[in-house]
C-alpha positions as CSV (number, residue, x, y, z in Angstrom):
1,M,121.5,91.9,133.3
2,A,117.8,93.4,133.6
3,E,118.7,95.9,130.6
4,E,119.8,93.1,128.7
5,R,116.9,91.0,129.1
6,D,114.5,93.9,128.2
7,D,116.8,94.6,124.9
8,N,116.2,90.4,124.1
9,E,112.3,90.4,124.8
10,H,109.9,90.3,121.7
11,T,108.4,93.7,122.5
12,E,108.7,96.0,119.1
13,D,106.3,95.9,116.4
14,P,107.9,94.4,113.4
15,T,109.7,96.2,110.8
16,P,108.0,96.1,107.2
17,R,111.8,94.2,105.9
18,R,111.1,91.9,108.8
19,L,107.4,91.2,107.8
20,E,108.6,90.9,103.9
21,E,111.0,88.4,104.7
22,A,108.8,86.3,106.2
23,I,106.2,86.2,103.6
24,K,109.1,85.3,101.3
25,R,109.9,82.3,103.4
26,G,106.0,81.2,102.8
27,D,105.1,82.8,106.0
28,V,101.8,84.5,105.4
29,V,98.3,85.4,107.1
30,K,95.8,82.8,105.9
31,S,92.9,81.8,107.3
32,A,91.0,78.6,106.5
33,E,87.8,80.1,107.4
34,V,88.3,82.7,104.3
35,S,89.0,79.6,101.9
36,T,86.0,77.8,103.0
37,W,83.9,81.0,103.1
38,F,85.1,81.2,99.5
39,T,84.5,77.4,98.2
40,I,80.8,77.3,100.0
41,G,79.8,80.7,98.2
42,G,81.3,79.4,94.8
43,A,79.3,76.2,95.6
44,T,75.9,78.1,96.3
45,L,76.6,80.3,93.5
46,M,77.1,77.5,91.3
47,L,73.8,75.7,92.4
48,M,71.8,79.1,91.5
49,V,73.1,79.6,88.5
50,F,73.6,76.5,86.9
51,A,72.1,73.6,88.9
52,A,69.0,74.0,86.6
53,P,70.9,74.1,83.1
54,M,73.2,71.4,84.7
55,A,70.4,69.3,85.4
56,S,68.5,69.7,82.2
57,S,71.8,68.7,80.5
58,L,72.4,65.3,82.2
59,T,68.8,64.4,82.2
60,S,68.5,64.9,78.5
61,T,71.3,62.8,77.9
62,F,70.7,59.9,80.6
63,R,66.8,59.8,79.1
64,G,68.1,59.3,75.3
65,L,70.1,56.5,76.8
66,L,67.3,54.6,78.3
67,A,65.2,55.5,75.4
68,R,67.4,54.0,72.9
69,S,69.4,51.7,75.0
70,D,68.1,48.5,73.1
71,E,69.3,49.9,69.7
72,I,72.9,51.2,71.2
73,P,75.7,49.0,70.5
74,V,77.7,47.8,73.5
75,D,80.1,45.5,71.9
76,G,83.8,45.2,71.0
77,P,84.5,49.1,70.0
78,A,81.3,50.6,70.4
79,L,81.2,50.2,73.9
80,N,84.7,52.6,74.0
81,L,82.7,55.3,71.9
82,L,79.5,55.0,74.3
83,V,82.0,55.4,77.2
84,K,83.8,58.7,75.6
85,A,80.1,60.1,74.5
86,I,78.9,59.7,77.9
87,A,81.9,61.4,79.4
88,A,82.0,64.5,77.0
89,H,78.3,65.1,77.6
90,V,78.8,65.0,81.6
91,V,81.9,67.1,81.3
92,A,80.3,69.9,79.1
93,A,77.4,70.0,81.8
94,L,80.0,70.0,84.7
95,G,82.6,72.1,82.9
96,I,81.7,75.6,84.1
97,P,80.1,74.8,87.7
98,I,83.6,72.6,88.4
99,L,85.3,75.8,87.1
100,V,83.6,78.2,89.2
101,L,84.5,76.0,92.5
102,M,88.5,75.8,91.6
103,L,88.3,79.7,90.7
104,A,86.5,80.2,93.8
105,A,88.9,78.1,95.9
106,L,92.0,79.7,94.2
107,L,90.6,82.9,94.9
108,G,89.9,82.3,98.6
109,N,93.9,82.0,98.8
110,V,94.7,84.7,96.6
111,I,92.7,87.4,98.3
112,Q,94.2,86.8,101.6
113,H,98.2,87.0,100.3
114,R,99.7,87.6,96.7
115,I,100.6,84.5,95.1
116,L,104.7,83.5,96.0
117,F,106.8,80.5,95.5
118,S,108.6,79.3,98.4
119,V,110.3,75.7,99.1
120,E,111.0,76.6,103.0
121,P,107.6,75.3,103.9
122,V,108.2,72.1,102.8
123,L,112.2,71.5,103.6
124,P,112.7,69.0,105.9
125,R,113.1,69.8,109.4
126,L,113.8,68.2,112.9
127,S,111.6,69.8,114.4
128,R,108.8,68.9,112.6
129,I,109.1,65.2,113.6
130,S,110.1,65.9,116.9
131,P,107.4,64.4,120.0
132,A,108.5,67.1,122.0
133,A,107.9,70.0,119.1
134,G,104.8,68.0,118.1
135,L,103.4,67.9,121.5
136,R,104.1,71.9,122.0
137,R,102.4,72.4,118.5
138,L,99.3,70.1,120.0
139,F,98.8,72.4,123.1
140,S,99.6,75.6,121.6
141,Q,97.7,78.8,121.9
142,Q,96.8,78.3,118.1
143,A,95.7,74.6,118.6
144,L,93.5,75.1,121.3
145,A,92.0,78.3,119.8
146,N,91.3,76.2,116.6
147,F,89.7,73.8,118.7
148,A,87.8,75.7,120.7
149,K,86.7,77.8,117.2
150,G,85.9,73.9,115.9
151,L,83.4,73.3,118.8
152,A,82.2,77.1,118.8
153,K,81.2,76.6,114.9
154,L,79.7,73.1,115.2
155,A,77.2,74.6,117.7
156,L,76.5,77.7,115.7
157,F,75.8,76.0,112.5
158,G,74.2,72.8,114.2
159,G,71.7,75.2,115.7
160,V,70.9,77.6,112.6
161,I,70.6,74.2,110.7
162,G,68.4,72.5,113.1
163,A,66.6,75.8,113.4
164,L,66.2,75.9,109.8
165,L,64.6,72.5,109.7
166,W,62.4,72.2,112.4
167,P,59.6,74.0,110.9
168,Q,60.0,71.8,107.6
169,R,60.0,68.6,110.0
170,L,56.6,67.5,108.9
171,K,57.2,68.3,105.3
172,I,60.3,66.7,105.4
173,S,58.9,63.3,106.8
174,G,55.7,63.7,104.1
175,L,58.4,63.2,101.0
176,I,58.3,59.3,101.5
177,A,55.1,59.7,99.9
178,A,55.5,62.8,97.7
179,D,55.0,62.7,94.3
180,P,58.7,62.6,93.2
181,A,58.3,65.3,90.8
182,L,58.0,67.3,93.8
183,I,60.8,66.1,96.1
184,L,63.6,67.9,93.8
185,P,62.0,71.4,93.7
186,F,61.3,71.2,97.5
187,T,64.7,69.7,98.1
188,R,66.5,72.1,95.9
189,A,64.8,75.5,97.9
190,L,65.4,73.9,101.2
191,A,69.3,73.7,100.4
192,M,69.3,77.0,99.0
193,K,68.3,78.5,102.1
194,M,70.5,76.2,104.3
195,L,73.3,77.3,102.3
196,G,72.4,81.1,102.3
197,T,72.1,81.4,105.8
198,V,75.5,79.3,106.2
199,V,77.2,81.4,104.2
200,A,75.9,84.7,105.9
201,I,77.3,83.2,108.9
202,L,80.3,81.8,107.7
203,A,81.4,85.7,106.4
204,I,81.4,86.7,109.9
205,V,83.3,84.0,111.2
206,A,86.1,83.9,108.3
207,A,86.7,87.9,109.0
208,A,86.5,87.4,112.7
209,D,89.3,84.3,112.3
210,Y,91.0,86.3,109.3
211,L,91.7,89.7,111.7
212,F,92.7,86.7,114.5
213,Q,95.2,84.7,112.5
214,Y,96.7,88.3,111.6
215,R,97.4,89.4,115.0
216,Q,98.9,86.5,115.8
217,W,101.1,86.6,112.7
218,H,102.1,90.0,113.7
219,E,102.9,89.0,117.4
220,R,104.8,86.3,116.2
221,H,107.1,88.4,114.5
222,K,107.8,91.0,116.9
223,M,111.2,92.0,117.0
224,S,113.6,93.1,120.3
225,V,115.1,96.2,121.0
226,R,118.4,94.3,119.9
227,E,116.9,93.0,116.5
228,L,115.5,96.6,115.9
229,K,119.2,98.0,116.4
230,E,120.6,95.6,114.4
231,E,118.4,95.6,111.2
232,F,119.0,99.3,111.2
233,R,122.7,98.8,111.1
234,Q,122.0,96.6,108.1
235,T,119.7,98.8,106.2
236,E,120.9,102.1,107.4
237,G,124.5,101.6,108.0
238,N,126.8,101.9,111.1
239,P,126.1,105.3,112.3
240,A,129.7,106.1,112.8
241,I,130.8,104.9,109.8
242,K,128.0,107.0,108.3
243,G,129.2,110.2,110.1
244,K,132.8,109.8,109.5
245,I,131.8,109.2,104.8
246,R,129.8,112.4,105.5
247,Q,132.8,114.0,106.9
248,L,134.9,112.7,104.0
249,R,132.1,113.9,101.7
250,V,132.5,117.5,103.3
251,A,136.3,117.7,103.2
252,R,136.5,116.9,99.8
253,A,133.8,119.5,98.6
254,R,135.5,122.1,100.5
255,K,138.9,121.0,99.0
256,R,137.3,121.5,95.8
257,M,135.8,124.9,96.8
258,M,139.0,126.5,98.3
259,A,140.9,125.2,94.5
260,A,138.3,127.3,92.4
261,V,139.2,130.5,94.9
262,P,142.0,131.4,92.7
263,K,139.5,131.7,89.6
264,A,137.7,134.1,91.3
265,S,137.1,137.3,90.0
266,V,136.8,139.0,93.6
267,V,135.5,138.1,97.0
268,I,133.0,139.9,98.9
269,T,133.6,139.9,102.6
270,N,131.6,140.9,105.9
271,P,135.0,141.5,107.6
272,T,134.7,138.7,110.2
273,H,131.8,136.7,109.5
274,F,131.4,136.0,105.8
275,A,132.8,135.5,102.2
276,V,131.6,135.3,98.7
277,A,133.8,134.5,96.2
278,L,132.7,135.2,92.6
279,Q,133.6,134.6,89.3
280,Y,132.4,136.6,86.3
281,E,133.9,136.5,82.3
282,R,132.7,138.7,79.5
283,G,130.2,136.4,77.6
284,M,128.6,135.2,80.9
285,N,125.2,135.6,81.7
286,A,125.7,136.8,85.5
287,P,128.3,136.3,88.2
288,V,128.7,132.6,89.4
289,C,129.8,131.8,93.2
290,V,132.5,129.6,93.0
291,A,133.2,129.5,96.9
292,K,131.3,130.7,100.0
293,G,131.7,130.5,103.9
294,A,131.2,131.5,107.6
295,D,133.6,132.3,110.0
296,L,136.7,130.1,109.7
297,I,135.9,128.9,106.3
298,A,135.3,132.7,105.3
299,R,138.7,133.4,106.8
300,K,140.3,130.7,104.6
301,I,138.6,132.3,101.6
302,R,140.2,135.4,102.2
303,E,143.7,134.3,103.3
304,V,143.4,132.0,99.9
305,A,142.6,135.1,97.4
306,E,144.8,137.4,99.0
307,A,147.4,134.8,98.4
308,H,146.4,134.8,94.5
309,G,145.9,138.3,94.3
310,I,142.2,138.0,94.2
311,P,140.7,141.3,95.2
312,V,138.9,141.2,98.6
313,V,135.9,143.8,99.0
314,E,134.4,144.6,102.2
315,N,130.5,145.0,102.0
316,P,128.5,143.5,105.0
317,P,125.0,143.7,103.7
318,L,126.4,142.4,100.2
319,A,128.1,139.4,101.7
320,R,125.2,138.5,104.1
321,A,122.7,138.7,101.1
322,L,124.8,136.2,99.0
323,H,125.9,134.0,101.6
324,G,122.1,133.1,102.2
325,T,120.6,133.4,98.8
326,V,123.1,131.8,96.6
327,E,124.8,128.3,96.1
328,I,128.4,127.0,95.2
329,D,128.1,126.7,91.1
330,Q,124.8,129.1,90.9
331,E,124.6,132.3,89.5
332,I,123.7,134.8,91.6
333,P,120.1,136.3,92.0
334,Q,119.0,138.8,89.7
335,E,118.0,141.3,92.8
336,H,122.0,141.2,93.2
337,Y,123.2,142.2,89.9
338,R,123.6,146.1,89.9
339,A,125.4,145.9,93.6
340,V,127.8,142.7,92.4
341,A,128.2,144.6,88.9
342,E,129.0,147.8,90.8
343,I,131.8,146.2,92.6
344,I,132.9,144.2,89.8
345,G,133.4,147.2,87.8
346,Y,135.5,148.8,90.4
347,V,137.5,146.0,90.4
348,M,138.0,145.9,86.5
349,R,138.7,149.5,86.3
350,L,141.2,149.3,89.2
351,R,142.9,146.1,87.6
352,G,143.3,148.7,84.4
353,A,144.4,151.6,86.2
354,V,147.0,149.3,87.9
355,A,148.3,147.8,84.5
356,R,148.3,150.9,82.5
357,P,151.4,152.7,84.4
358,G,153.4,149.4,84.5
């Protein structure tokens, strides 16, 4: 019983197949901090690159509207045209920055896992509306980790922003009486400084959170010994069945090989251990091995050869060399041409001598 319990414990690393199946179900490694980092980074980039052109374009548009407000008709169809014109200018000014934010948010997800489509995460399940399951999720390790992470982030970013704003407290309080033209540059510089600091810190937080999420995902899909054995049977097949199939293939190959022995011109043997059947006909580049074997198979080859009148020649060194270097249906190596040619020539002369008296 103890061994059976051990087999059911999820202690083994998940296989690539197990992880791939989880990804197909929509269960992927995903860190909200990585997505947040890309979004805030995109916003910072947008403010650095597009803030001035965007502000200049909008300022020019609305300044022209205010300067010619008494000349612009707003009655009937003219109001509709005015709204469309303002909307077109706003979209032209904000279009690229909004596109940058959208691409940053998309990249924050794509960089963590490939794009996939799965309906399983949105399928209705009783566990999602079960109060007990909800409480378990609420007080799970993941939930507690997220809560602790949220408190740590709040304290960290609050402290960092406070440290940045504290030296500027007198300047900030003095903005009430400052020239409006000076307020925007000061605010922009301070905002960029805070955003740059937040992005730098959030990069470390995002990397650590992604590693944590990956570890949690990996642990969640660990397998038991029983599951590993079952997956092996499904992917590799039952070892007993595979062994049987292998035996059948060997038996078929051996049967085909024995059927080719009667076509041989000569069988070269080491009397008790090796036998190699060679076929040679005029026009062939070199003799071809049609059968070979050791021990019991060698004995069977000799028996078949003798039953069909195929000459059997004992040459232990050549038999061992051919058995180790030539495969079925292959020509013999060039270094054995001379020795084999002498044997085949001898066999042909012997056949000719036997045929003449007849």
